[in-house]
N, C-alpha and C positions, 0 to 999 in steps of 0.2 A: 449727501444731503444739503451740505451749504452750497455745491457747485450747483444742485438742480433749484435752489431758492435762487442764485444768482440768474441762473440762466431764466428762471419763470420772471424776475422782475424784467430781466431784460425784453422779454417779449413783450411783457404788457406794455413798456416804454415804447418799442419801436410800434407795435398795434396802435397804441393810441395816436401816435403821429400821423398812421396811415388815415385812423379815421378822421383824423382832424384834416384831410386833405393836403398834408405837406410832404407831397411824394420824395420830391428830389431830396428835400433837407432829411427826410428818413434816412436813405440810403446813403446818405455821406456823413451822417453823424457817425462821430470815431465810435459810438459803443453799439451802433447798428450797422455799419460797414464792414467788411473783410479788407485788409492791405491787400493790394496785389506785390507778389513776391517781387524782391530787388531786381533789376533789370529788365522783366516781364512788361506785356500788355496785355491787356482786359478789354473784351467789346460785351461783355455782361454787364459792365457797372461805370460810371464815372471816375474817372482817373486825377488824383489831384497832381498838383504842378510838378512837387517833386518824383512824384512816380513818373511822371511822364518823362522827365527830363533823365530819369535813371534808365529809362529804357533806351531813349535816342543814344546816350552814352554807353552804353552796351553794343547797341547795334554797331558803334563806331570801333568799339574794341574787338567784338566778333569777326566785323567785314572790313578792315581795313583795307581792301583792295578796289573796293567800291563806294566806302560811306566815308566821309569826312565831317566830323562833327567843325559849324559855325556858331563861335559866340558872338552873337548881334551886339551885345551891352547887357546892362542892369536897368531892372524897372526903379522907378522911383522907390521903392521900397527896398532895393539892393537884390530883387533877385534875379536870377540868370534867365536871360532870352535865349534860347538857344534853337539854332535853324540844323536840319542835317543835309547835305549834299551828297546827291547819289548820282554816280558818274563813272566812267571806265577811265576817267583821270586828265582827258580834254576838257578843261575848263572854258575853252572858246567857242564849244558845242552850243546850238540854239538850247536856251533852258527855259522851263516852265517852273515858275513861282507861284506857291502856296501859302497861304497865312490862313491861321484860324483865332478863335478867342480874342477879338479884339474889345468885344462886349463881356465883359463877365458873365453875364446870367445864361447865356447861350452857350448851355455844355454841350448840346449835341455837336458843335462845330469841330473842336479837337478832335473826338474818336475818327472823325472823317479822313482829317489830317494825319492822325495815326494808323488808319486803313489803308491809305494809300501807302504810307511808310511800309508798312507789314508786308504787303504784297508785293513792292517792288522788290525788297530785300528778301523776305523770308520765303518766297515763294519762286524757287529757280527758272520757271516757265515763264514768269515774267522777266526775265534779264534782259531780253530782247526791248524792253521799254525804254531802256538808258543806255542802248549800245548808240545811239544817233541824237539821242536828246538828253539831256542835262536835268534832274529835277534838284528843287530846293526848297525843302518844306520846314515851315516854323509852326509848330500845334500851338502856341499860345503866347501871343503879343500883348497882352495885358493882364500878368499873373497876379500883381497885386488885386486888381478887381476880382479875377477868378479866384484866390484864395479867399477874398472876403465873401462871396457867396456861398461857400462850405463853411465859414466860421459863423458869421456874424447874421450877414443879410442877403438871403436868397436871390432876389431879384436886382442886386446891384449892377447898374450897368458899366461904370465911368470906371476912369484910372481912382486913385488913391490921394493924388497930391493933394496938399493944403491949401484951401483957398481964402479967403477973407471971412466969410459964413458958413462955405461948405467944402466939401472936398468933392474933387473930381473932375475930370474932362470928359467929354464924349469924344475919342479917340478918332471916329470916323465922320466929325464936323471941324477937325481941327489942323489939315494938311493945309499947305499953303498954297492953292489954288481955288483961286474965286472964292475965299474963305469968309463966312458970315454973308454970302450975298443971299441967301435963302435957306429957308428950313433948318435955323438954328438958333439957339437963345443963347442972349448976353446973359443972362444970370444964372448967377454959379449954382443955384440949388435944383436948375431944369436937370433933367436926365439926358436933354440935349443941348448943354451948355459947350459951345465950339471954343471956350479957354480964352483968356484976355487978350492971346495973340494967334497968330498961327503958329504952329511947332512950338507951343508954350510947355508940351508934354515930351518928357523923355522918351517916352513909348515911342511917339508919334515921331520924332527926329531919328531915332533908331532906322524906324520900315523906310522912312522917307531917304534916308542918305542909303542905305542900301540899295533901293530899287535905283536911286541917280546913279551910284558906284557901278552897278552892273546892268545899267541900262542898253550896253552895247551885246549882250548874249540874253538877257530875260526877253521871251518873244511872246509871253503870255504869262499873266498875271491875274490869279483869281484867291477871291476873299470868301472865305468860308464866314457863314453868320445864321442864326435861326431866331425867330422861324420866318413862315409866310408861303415857301414853295416859289419862287421868285429869281430866275436868271436873268439880271440884270448889267445891263452895260452902258457907257458913256452917251451921251450925258446927262449927269443926274443934276446939275446946277441949272440947266436950262432946256427947253424944248427944243434948242437948233440940233440938227442932226448930224453927227458924225460922218465924216469922208466915208470910212469904210463901214457905214451901218448895214449895209448888205451884207457884209462877211458876219459882224460882228453878230446880226440876228441869225442868219441860216447857221452859223455854227450852232450857237445858242439852242438852236431848234433841233439838231443833230444830237447833243448832247441829251436834252429834255427826251426827244425818241429812244435813247440808248436806255434812259434811265425809267421811263415806263412800260419798257419790256420787262423788267424783273418782277414788280410788282404791282404795278399799274400805277403810279405816283407819277402827277403832270405837273411841269410846272408852268407859269406863265412867265414867256419870254421878251423883253424889249426894254429901253429907257425908264428909269426911275418917273421921269415927270409923266411919262403916258401911261403906266399902268399902275404906279403907287402912289408917289409923290417927289416932289423937287427937295434936292436938300445939297448944300456945298460943302465944300472942304474933305469931302470923303478920299477916300484910298485909291479907288479906280479912277475917278476921274485924274487924280494925281498922276499917276502911275501912265497913263495915257497923255494927259495933256504936258506935264512938265518933264517926266522920265521918257517920254517918247515911246511906251511899250503899247502897239497897236491894238493889242488883243488885251482888254482889262475885264473883266468879271466883279460881280458880288453876287454870290449866290445864296439865297435865305432858303436853309434848308427847311422841310416839312416838319412837322412837332408831332403830326397823327392823333386824331381825335380831338380831346378838348384841351390838350395838354399845355401848348402855346410854348412859353419858355421852359415848362417845368417837366418834360417827357419823362419818364421811368425809363429805368433802366432796359428793359425789356424793347424799346423802341431803338435802342443802338445799333443792333447788328444789321435790322434789314435796312436802316437808314445809310451804313456803312456800305454793305454790300452793294444796293441799286445807286449809290453815287460815284463806287468805282468804276460802274460800268460808264457812266459819262468822261470820267479823266481818262478811260482808255478812248474816247473819241478825240477829246482834247490834243491827246498827244498823237494821235494818226494825222492831224489836221496840222500841228507844227513840224511835224518829221515830213508830209508831203511839201509841204510851203517851202519849208527851209534846207528840203534837201538832207542827203547823208553823207555829206562830205565833211 
């Protein structure tokens, strides 16, 4: 009887939160969501940061011949920022680098990164995809902001560094390439605060350093965000056209076509100032403009329906499945362009 009463109270608690239109907060609340078993992955609920890290650590343990765990650094609050390298062992091969979770509230992005990891490692027929191309994938670049959205404020966007009057900086406006030229705010409390200086955030430094240090092997950079259904490429800070715009645009259209064949989802493809808005200090512009990675994209994943930043868990699986088809197109392009040597 006591157990039934507890379950009844729990049901009322969670149901009331659904009535209040607090979908994601309901599913993430410790009293409403189930934990993902240690070392496993789920595409039916939004995983917490430590669950994600446990999964990729377990992959490094279970698949030591093809997986290497890379500790990129620690966040402002001391959380591990991990990446996973998937390779046959030759680290000089052309590399696809994917990162997600730069903005805390964009919960749909990390599952896509995890699904790419899952497909490459745990589905043997996909092993052909890393015979000639290496993959490095970092599922959460802003773990402090991500955890804060699970625990305190669902729509928190920025890091959690302490300012004079407010917390946090928008990482995607903090890179040292045309920093603060456009589309960012000098106000600490703004969601698009670019920071007191370029690379003020430890998370930005970690990613920037990794791209720079591996600039000779990274041939494709993809930053996963949500929401909006956009495939964006440089330049974001200016209406000037990138020298390889034709390649960027054509490849983006091919990725869009592959994705759309799954469930009909369609993306707009182009440079941000032309189809969205201009913004400076972003990671894709830095990857191309400073690290010299010719192919750099920001993918704004669709939310589906009215959900915007707050999709229910039921949207995870279709989103990751269709986006995976786009990543296969990215791989094919890199393999063809850079050869199989």
